N, C-alpha and C positions, 0 to 999 in steps of 0.2 A: 380912185381905178378899182377899191372895192366896192362899192354903190353899186352897179352890176351888176356881177356874178350874182350877190346878196337878194337883189330886187329879181332874178333869172329864180335864184334855188325859190323862192316865196312862191313865185308866180308856177315853180313846177310843184311844189307842195301841197297845193292848193285843192287838183282834182284827185290828186295822190289822197289826199284826206277824203275827198268827195265818197274815191271809189271804197274807199278802208267803211268809214261810214255807212255808205248804201250797203257791202259784204256782210255786215255784224246786221242790220237792221234786218236783213231779208233772211240771214240763218234762224234769224228770233220769232220772225212772223210765220218759219216752216213749223215751226213745234205748233201754232195756231190750230191747226187742223188736225195731230196729236191729238192735244188735249182738248177740243170739242168733241168728237169722236170720243173720248173713256168718258167722258160728261153725257154724252146719250146713252153708255151703255147703264149708267145712273140711274133713264129713267127723265133726267130731264127735257122741258122743250125748249126752242129757237130763241121764241119772246124774254123766256124769264133768262136764258143761260145771255142771252145781247144785255138786258138791263141789269143784271150782275156785273157784266165786264164792264158794263158803264161806272154803276154805281161805286165800283172801288177803282177804278181810274178817277174818276174827275176828279178828289181832291188831292192829289198830284194834279192834276191842270190849273186845275185855279190856287195853288200855294206857288207854281213855280210862274203860273202868267201874274200874281198880283208881285214877284218878286221882278220878271223880264219887267211891268210896268215905272216898279219904284225905280230899277237902277236905268231907266232912260230918261226918268225926273232927272234923276243926282244929275243924268250929263248933258242933263239943260234940249235934250234933243221933244221936239214936237213927239203928239200923242196921234198914232191912226184916225183919218177921218173917219164917222161912222157910217161913210159909203162902202170907207176898205173894210174897216169891221164884218160889216151884211156881208162882203163882196168873200170877206176871209167863213161867217157861219154858213152860209150858202157852200159853201166849195166842201167844207169838213161834215157840211150833213150827207152830200152825194159821193163823195168817197168813205167813210167811218160810218155812216150810219145804213146806206139802203146799199152799199156794195158789200159793205159786215152784212147786213141780214140776210139776200138774198146768196149770199156768200153760206152764215151757216144752215140754209133752208137747202141747198144744194150737196149738202152734205151728209145729211139724212139719206141720202141714196147713193151714193157713191164714194168710192174710199178716198180718205186722206190726199194718197197718194195721184189719182184723175183727180182731185178738186185742182191739187198746186198748179199739176201744167197745163190745164186749162187756164186759172188763172196767168202764171207763166207766158200767155198769149198774149199780157195786154201792150208789151210792148209793143207789137202789131197794130192794132186797134189805134197805138201813141199816133204811130205813124198817118192811120187810115182816116182818123179822126181830125188829123192837124191838117189832112191838105183837105177832108171836107170842110171845115168848119173855119181855121185858122190862115186859110194860102199857104199854107206848108205844100213846097212837091212835093209827090210819088213818085219814088224810084224806081225802076224795073226791079231791083235786088228787093223791093220792097213785096211785089208780086211773087218774085220766088218765093222768097221767106214765107208766104199764106200760105202757097201749094202745097211746098215741105210739112207745114208746121203742120196744118190741116189733116194733109196725108197720113203723119204723126197718130192725129187725134182718132184719126177713122181707123186706123189699126186697134187702138186701144181701146175706140168706144165696142167695135165690132165683139172684139174680146166678153167685155166689160154687159152688154147688151142680152147675149149668148148664157153668160149666168144670172142676170137680175132684172132682166128684162122689161118694159115699158119703166120702169125706173131710171134707166141708165139714162132717156132723152129727158127724163123729167131735172134729172139731179147736174145734167150737164149745159141743160139749157138758165136755167139756174146761175150755175157756176159762168157762165159762158155771159150773162148779163152784167152779173157782178163785176169780170175782167172787164167790159166798153167801161161799165161805171169809171173800173177804176183809173182807166186812161184819158179818159174827160176829166178826173180830180188832178192829175198827173199833169195835164197840158195846162188845167186852167190857178193851178198853186201859184206856178213857180213864179211869176208873173206878180201874185200878193206877197209872197215872200218875200220878194226883193225889195218889198215897197215897208215892209214891217218885222222885217226877220222870223227866221226859224223859227225860235222858242216861240215870241207870242203869238207868232197865225198856230200854233201847232194846239196852242192853250185857248186861243178860240174856235178854232174849226172841231175840236175836242169836244169843247163845251156846246156846241150847237147841236153835231154829232149823241154828246148824252141827252140834251133836251130833246133831244126824236127820238129815241129809245125808250127815253122813260115812259113820253105821252103815248107812245103806242102802247106800252108795256099793261100801263092805264086801261088803257081802253078792251083793249083785248084778256087781258091777267086779275085779279086778285093782286090784293096784297100781301096776302099770308102765302099763297105760291113762291114770296121768295127765300121761305122761310126749308132751305134744305139742309140735309145733313156736311156733316165737318165733311166726308171726302170729298162730296159735292162745292160746295163753301171752298176747300182746299184750292181742287182745277180751275173755278173761277178766281180769285186770286194770280195762277199760274198766268192762266191769259190775260187779266187786265194788269199784272205789271213784267212778266215775261214777253207776253205777246200781244202789248199795245203800247203802254209805253215808253217803253224803254226803243219798240223798234221806230217808231210814230216820230219818235221824237232825229232815231238815229236816219231813218228817213228822211224826212225836212229839212237834215241839216247839211245832207248829199246833193238836196235836187235846190240846194242856197250854194253850192259849189262845181256841181255839174249840169248839164243838161237832161231833161226827162231820156231820152235816148241813150246817153253815157249810164246813167243811172239805167236803163231797162239791162244795160249787160252784166251788172255785176249781178244782177238776180237770177242769171243760172246756178248760181249756187244753192236756191231754193229747190226746185224740186230736190235733186239730187236728195242736199239733208231731209227732206220729207218723207221721200223713197226709203231711204233711208232706217228713217225713225218708225216709218211704220210697219217694217219688214221687224226691228226687235223691240218694237213695245206691244203692238196690236198685233201681230202676227201676222201681215196681209205676208199673202205670194205675188212674186210676181213672175210673170209666166215669157217664155225667149216673142213672144207678139209683143206684147207689155213692153216688155227693156226694151225691141228695134223702135217703136214706135216714142218712147220716153227719148230714145238717143236723136230721133230724127227728128222731136219736137227744138228738145234744148238745142241740137248742131243748128237747125234754120234760125232757130229766134236771136240767140249769142253768133253765130257767125254774121248776120242783117245786123244785128244793134254796131256789134266791135268796128264793121269796119264804114259801116255808117259816120260814128261817132269818130275814128282817125282821119276821116274825108273833112 
């Protein structure tokens, strides 16, 4: 008689755990832009900072990946096929190298708060690209959310454009590309995660992203550029561990439990956390116009994803 209630409690706990993991990952990711801005103030370039980030985080992924493979063998589970591994690698290069790189470049030109708000539109691109490439129906509420969200971004963009001019356009475009590529990552990752598990997927995806990042660095920069000051090294460690390793595992663990759209709902906390940290740490100011635009973006995206996940 007690079996059904226990099963029901387990089923209810699974999405709740997914939301908790997603919230933790979103909060940690929100600190990334703040740390990058602090590093840029020390004179480092995007390619070197990204290479340091991946170099310092790679040993964790290799170690955890080896542990995950050993655990699968001990349980007698079949290891992922070569095709599945290549899929995970390609998805990882998209989500953790390309998306990260254009995001790093965008942060050269715009504030950390504005960058996070633009990235926050990725749930809407999940819906749009889901309809375009994965035959997922697009709903009227998605179109309304798109309109409201970009109205909010337009308010913030006008404020930033009047202050920094053409650089605002360049930075906005770069971060918008990052949001689009991250949406594609969300859509393509969940199926592969379900087939190989979140831990092993994360290790393969980040390993591939690391390889792409270091190859890019070797082409564009001398090895001597990695010799940075102790302060810059500490900031690189903070990005690698606190804003890369931990949130990547948390986010993919959440994707294993809840849908990409549901996972997007909880990310509402990310731009709010970034805005608060930017004011407290970077000394950024928030005008009433920017605050109004930020509220419009966050309300529109969170309303859409919450309503859609409930449906």
